[in-house]
C-alpha positions as CSV (number, residue, x, y, z in Angstrom):
1,M,31.2,23.0,16.3
2,A,28.0,24.0,14.5
3,V,28.1,27.0,12.2
4,L,26.0,29.9,13.6
5,R,23.4,31.8,11.6
6,V,21.7,35.1,12.2
7,R,19.2,37.0,10.1
8,G,17.1,40.1,10.2
9,F,17.7,43.8,9.6
10,A,21.3,45.0,9.9
11,L,22.0,48.4,11.2
12,P,22.7,51.1,10.2
13,E,20.9,50.7,6.9
14,A,18.3,48.3,8.3
15,E,18.7,46.1,5.2
16,P,17.7,42.4,5.4
17,V,20.7,40.1,5.9
18,D,21.1,36.3,6.3
19,L,24.6,35.6,7.7
20,Y,26.6,32.6,8.6
21,A,29.7,32.5,10.9
22,D,32.4,30.9,8.8
23,G,34.8,30.6,11.7
24,D,35.4,34.2,12.7
25,R,34.0,35.8,9.5
26,W,30.5,36.5,8.3
27,T,29.5,35.0,5.0
28,S,26.2,35.1,3.1
29,D,26.8,31.8,1.5
30,P,24.4,29.3,3.0
31,V,25.9,26.5,5.2
32,A,23.9,23.3,5.5
33,G,23.0,22.4,9.0
34,A,23.8,25.9,10.4
35,E,22.1,26.8,13.7
36,L,19.8,29.7,13.5
37,V,20.8,31.5,16.8
38,A,18.5,34.5,16.5
39,E,16.7,36.8,14.2
40,G,15.6,40.4,14.6
41,W,17.5,43.7,14.5
42,L,21.3,43.3,14.3
43,L,24.1,45.5,15.5
44,P,27.7,44.6,14.4
45,G,28.8,44.3,18.0
46,L,29.0,47.1,20.6
47,V,32.2,49.1,21.2
48,D,33.6,50.7,24.3
49,A,36.3,53.1,22.8
50,H,37.6,54.4,26.1
51,T,38.0,51.9,29.0
52,H,40.9,51.0,31.3
53,P,40.4,47.4,32.5
54,G,42.7,45.4,34.7
55,A,43.4,47.6,37.8
56,E,41.2,47.9,40.9
57,A,41.9,51.6,41.4
58,P,44.0,54.4,40.0
59,G,47.7,53.7,40.6
60,R,47.2,50.0,41.2
61,P,49.2,47.5,39.1
62,L,47.6,45.5,36.3
63,D,46.1,42.3,37.7
64,P,45.4,39.5,35.2
65,D,42.4,38.2,37.3
66,V,40.9,41.7,37.5
67,L,41.5,42.1,33.8
68,R,39.6,38.9,33.0
69,E,36.6,39.9,35.2
70,D,36.5,43.4,33.6
71,L,36.6,42.0,30.1
72,R,33.9,39.5,30.9
73,A,31.7,42.4,32.1
74,H,32.2,44.1,28.8
75,L,31.2,40.9,26.9
76,A,28.1,40.6,29.1
77,S,27.0,44.1,28.0
78,G,27.3,43.1,24.4
79,V,30.7,44.8,23.8
80,A,32.6,42.9,21.2
81,L,35.5,45.4,20.8
82,I,37.3,47.8,23.2
83,R,39.9,50.4,22.9
84,A,42.0,50.9,26.0
85,P,43.8,54.3,25.6
86,G,46.0,53.6,28.6
87,L,46.6,50.5,30.8
88,A,48.3,50.0,34.1
89,G,50.9,47.8,32.4
90,D,51.4,45.7,29.3
91,P,48.6,43.2,29.0
92,P,49.1,39.4,28.8
93,D,49.2,37.7,25.4
94,W,45.6,36.5,25.6
95,F,44.2,40.1,25.9
96,G,41.9,40.8,23.0
97,L,42.2,37.2,21.7
98,A,40.8,34.8,24.3
99,D,37.1,33.8,24.2
100,D,36.4,35.7,27.4
101,S,38.0,38.9,26.1
102,P,36.5,41.3,23.5
103,R,38.6,42.2,20.6
104,A,41.0,44.9,21.8
105,F,43.2,47.8,20.8
106,H,45.4,49.4,23.4
107,A,47.9,52.1,23.9
108,G,50.0,50.5,26.6
109,P,50.9,52.6,29.7
110,W,49.9,56.3,29.6
111,I,52.6,58.9,28.8
112,A,52.4,62.0,30.9
113,Q,54.3,65.1,32.0
114,H,56.4,65.1,35.2
115,G,54.3,65.9,38.3
116,Q,51.0,65.0,36.6
117,F,48.7,62.0,36.4
118,F,48.1,59.2,38.9
119,E,51.1,58.2,41.0
120,G,52.2,54.6,40.0
121,W,50.7,54.7,36.5
122,G,52.3,55.6,33.2
123,R,55.6,56.9,32.0
124,R,57.0,60.4,32.3
125,P,59.8,60.9,29.8
126,E,61.6,64.2,29.3
127,P,60.0,66.4,26.7
128,A,62.8,65.8,24.2
129,E,62.3,62.0,24.6
130,L,58.5,61.9,24.6
131,P,57.9,61.7,20.8
132,A,60.2,58.7,20.5
133,V,58.6,57.0,23.5
134,A,55.1,57.6,21.9
135,A,56.4,56.2,18.6
136,E,57.8,53.1,20.1
137,Q,54.5,52.3,21.8
138,A,52.5,53.0,18.7
139,A,54.8,50.8,16.6
140,R,54.1,47.9,19.0
141,T,50.4,48.3,19.5
142,G,49.0,50.7,17.0
143,W,48.2,53.4,19.5
144,A,49.9,55.7,22.0
145,K,48.2,57.9,24.6
146,I,49.5,61.1,26.0
147,V,48.1,63.0,29.0
148,I,48.5,66.6,27.7
149,D,46.8,68.3,30.7
150,W,45.8,67.2,34.1
151,R,44.4,69.0,37.1
152,F,43.4,72.6,37.5
153,G,46.4,74.8,37.4
154,D,48.7,72.3,35.7
155,D,50.7,73.2,32.7
156,V,49.4,72.1,29.3
157,M,51.9,70.2,27.1
158,P,53.6,72.6,24.6
159,V,52.1,72.3,21.1
160,E,55.7,71.9,19.6
161,V,56.2,68.8,21.7
162,L,52.9,67.3,20.9
163,R,53.2,68.1,17.2
164,E,56.5,66.3,17.1
165,A,54.9,63.3,18.9
166,V,52.1,63.2,16.3
167,A,54.7,63.2,13.5
168,H,56.7,60.4,15.1
169,V,53.6,58.2,15.8
170,H,52.3,58.7,12.3
171,A,55.7,57.9,10.8
172,V,55.5,54.4,12.3
173,G,51.9,53.9,11.1
174,G,50.3,54.5,14.5
175,R,47.7,56.8,15.9
176,L,47.8,59.1,18.9
177,A,45.1,59.7,21.5
178,V,45.3,62.5,24.1
179,H,43.7,63.1,27.4
180,S,42.4,66.7,27.7
181,Q,40.0,68.4,30.0
182,H,41.1,72.0,29.6
183,S,40.2,74.5,26.9
184,A,43.9,75.2,26.3
185,G,44.6,71.4,26.0
186,G,41.9,71.0,23.4
187,T,43.3,73.8,21.4
188,V,46.8,72.3,21.5
189,A,45.5,68.9,20.5
190,V,43.7,70.2,17.4
191,E,46.6,72.4,16.5
192,A,49.0,69.4,16.7
193,G,46.7,67.1,14.6
194,V,46.2,64.3,17.1
195,D,43.9,61.4,16.1
196,S,41.5,61.4,19.0
197,V,40.7,63.7,21.9
198,E,39.7,61.8,25.0
199,H,37.1,63.5,27.3
200,G,37.5,67.0,25.6
201,M,35.9,68.8,28.4
202,G,36.3,72.6,27.9
203,L,37.0,72.1,24.2
204,D,36.3,75.3,22.2
205,P,33.2,74.6,20.1
206,T,34.7,76.7,17.3
207,L,37.3,74.0,16.8
208,L,34.7,71.3,15.9
209,P,34.6,72.0,12.1
210,R,38.4,71.8,12.0
211,M,38.3,68.5,13.9
212,A,35.8,67.1,11.5
213,E,37.9,68.2,8.5
214,Q,41.1,66.7,10.0
215,G,39.4,63.5,11.1
216,I,40.1,64.0,14.8
217,A,37.7,61.9,16.8
218,L,36.1,62.9,20.2
219,T,35.5,60.4,22.9
220,P,33.5,62.5,25.4
221,T,33.1,59.9,28.2
222,L,29.9,61.8,28.9
223,S,28.4,59.5,31.5
224,V,31.4,59.6,33.9
225,I,31.8,63.4,33.5
226,T,28.1,63.9,34.2
227,A,28.3,61.7,37.3
228,S,31.4,63.6,38.5
229,L,29.5,66.9,37.9
230,R,26.8,65.9,40.4
231,R,29.4,65.0,43.0
232,I,31.7,68.1,42.6
233,S,28.7,70.5,42.5
234,A,28.1,69.6,46.1
235,E,31.6,70.5,47.2
236,P,32.5,73.8,48.9
237,D,33.3,76.6,46.5
238,S,36.9,76.6,45.0
239,S,38.7,77.5,41.8
240,R,38.9,73.8,41.0
241,K,35.1,73.4,41.5
242,R,34.3,76.4,39.3
243,W,36.6,75.1,36.6
244,Y,35.1,71.6,36.6
245,V,31.5,72.8,36.8
246,S,31.9,75.3,34.0
247,G,33.2,72.6,31.6
248,A,31.2,69.6,32.7
249,S,27.9,71.5,32.7
250,V,28.1,72.2,29.0
251,H,29.9,68.9,28.0
252,G,26.6,67.3,26.8
253,R,25.9,70.3,24.5
254,L,29.4,70.2,23.2
255,T,29.1,66.5,22.4
256,A,25.8,67.1,20.5
257,A,27.4,70.0,18.7
258,A,30.3,67.7,17.7
259,V,28.0,65.2,16.2
260,E,26.2,68.0,14.3
261,A,29.5,69.3,13.0
262,G,30.4,66.0,11.6
263,V,33.1,65.0,14.1
264,T,33.5,61.3,14.7
265,V,32.2,60.8,18.2
266,L,33.0,57.6,20.0
267,A,31.3,56.1,23.0
268,G,33.5,55.3,26.0
269,T,32.9,54.7,29.7
270,D,36.2,55.3,31.4
271,S,35.0,54.0,34.7
272,R,34.5,51.1,37.0
273,P,32.4,48.9,37.1
274,H,33.0,47.9,33.5
275,G,30.2,47.0,31.1
276,G,28.4,50.3,31.2
277,I,28.3,51.1,27.5
278,V,24.5,51.2,27.4
279,N,24.5,53.9,30.1
280,E,26.9,56.0,27.9
281,I,24.5,55.6,24.9
282,R,21.6,56.8,27.0
283,T,23.6,59.7,28.4
284,L,24.4,60.8,24.8
285,V,20.8,60.7,23.9
286,V,19.8,62.8,27.0
287,A,22.4,65.3,25.8
288,G,20.7,65.8,22.5
289,V,22.4,63.2,20.3
290,S,19.9,61.2,18.2
291,P,19.5,57.6,19.1
292,H,20.8,56.6,15.7
293,E,24.1,58.6,16.2
294,A,24.4,57.6,19.9
295,I,24.2,53.9,19.0
296,A,26.5,54.5,16.0
297,A,29.1,55.9,18.5
298,A,29.0,52.6,20.3
299,S,28.8,50.3,17.3
300,W,29.3,50.8,13.5
301,T,30.9,54.3,13.6
302,A,33.4,53.2,16.3
303,R,34.1,49.9,14.5
304,S,34.8,51.7,11.3
305,Y,37.1,54.2,13.0
306,L,39.0,51.4,14.5
307,G,39.3,49.6,11.2
308,L,36.6,46.8,11.5
309,P,33.7,46.5,9.0
310,G,30.1,45.9,10.1
311,L,27.7,43.2,9.1
312,V,29.0,42.6,5.6
313,E,30.7,39.7,3.8
314,G,34.1,38.8,5.3
315,A,33.6,41.0,8.3
316,P,34.5,39.8,11.8
317,A,31.7,37.6,13.1
318,D,30.4,39.8,15.9
319,A,26.7,40.8,16.3
320,V,24.1,41.7,18.9
321,V,20.6,40.8,18.0
322,F,17.5,42.5,19.4
323,D,13.8,41.8,19.0
324,A,13.1,45.4,17.8
325,D,15.0,48.4,16.4
326,P,17.0,49.8,19.4
327,R,17.0,53.2,17.8
328,S,13.2,53.3,18.4
329,D,13.4,51.6,21.8
330,L,16.6,52.1,23.8
331,D,15.4,49.6,26.4
332,Q,16.1,46.9,23.8
333,L,19.8,47.4,24.5
334,D,19.3,46.0,28.0
335,R,17.8,42.7,26.7
336,P,19.6,41.4,23.6
337,R,18.2,38.3,22.0
338,A,21.8,37.1,21.4
339,V,25.4,38.2,21.6
340,I,27.9,36.7,19.2
341,V,31.6,37.4,19.3
342,R,34.2,35.7,17.0
343,G,31.4,33.5,15.6
344,K,30.5,32.1,19.0
345,C,27.3,32.6,20.9
346,L,28.1,34.1,24.3
347,H,24.5,34.8,25.3
348,R,21.2,33.7,24.0
349,R,17.8,34.5,25.4
350,P,15.3,31.8,24.8
351,D,12.6,32.5,22.2
352,P,9.2,32.4,23.9
353,R,7.6,31.0,20.8
């Protein structure tokens, strides 16, 4: 198989690079006979940091065929890496490793409180057992995910329980993500010292400097919350509607403020159909996040947070190549010149020259 070569300006620094795919690693050492796949502006692969592939609807079981189709949709959008903070079941061995799967981190099945979350999904241990359950999951896959609040009027997980879960997960070298869409839940998450807050709707903006200091990431899933806001705004008046509209209507401003405060913001889609990461990037920009930071949330910042370097010597051989700088023209994200994952070219648009 021919060695692939890419060259151009590598983001985020826009410095010139000339890289060769030595198997699944980039090298700058020239390789005779390498195939120049594309040149232009290079991203180190896109990232969807909050996606739940593999099930057709909430509560449905994990279906390997659905999983493959979902993962292929991510690859088609230029996503080379996903994080699945919650799956409908344990994924097959090929997940994250096969050529038709992006690289992947996952947290296994969700962990939730009794009476909360989608029926048929997740585990609901007793509070005294929850920290050990989270630690066991994180020891196997690196991540655990806890739903600490759910619908309007539901109880928020006590901070003592969550703090103990954080300690147990960190003790085995793992990280803990939490689902939160209530102000009280966001406060509990930051107080307990979790690793990432998923959604974060209703989060108190005064907590953002503390999140930045503690290294707590925020995955706002802004596009799906914005879409839900339009739908729920048309519903008859209710306490639930007022709660959702009050949080969702300012979620974009919260996200932009988080970036400004130095919080690590990650791009995630959280919704079917899969492959919508470009829409999430655009939604971040509409909310006031700069194009540079919005693309970072779906590329180099997310990869760094998940432990993968960018377009440097020895890094995983992932790249998306564009004709122009996508920070100056977001429409470039819709028409990549080439998509390379694991040193293999998955998509290549012919050069009109």
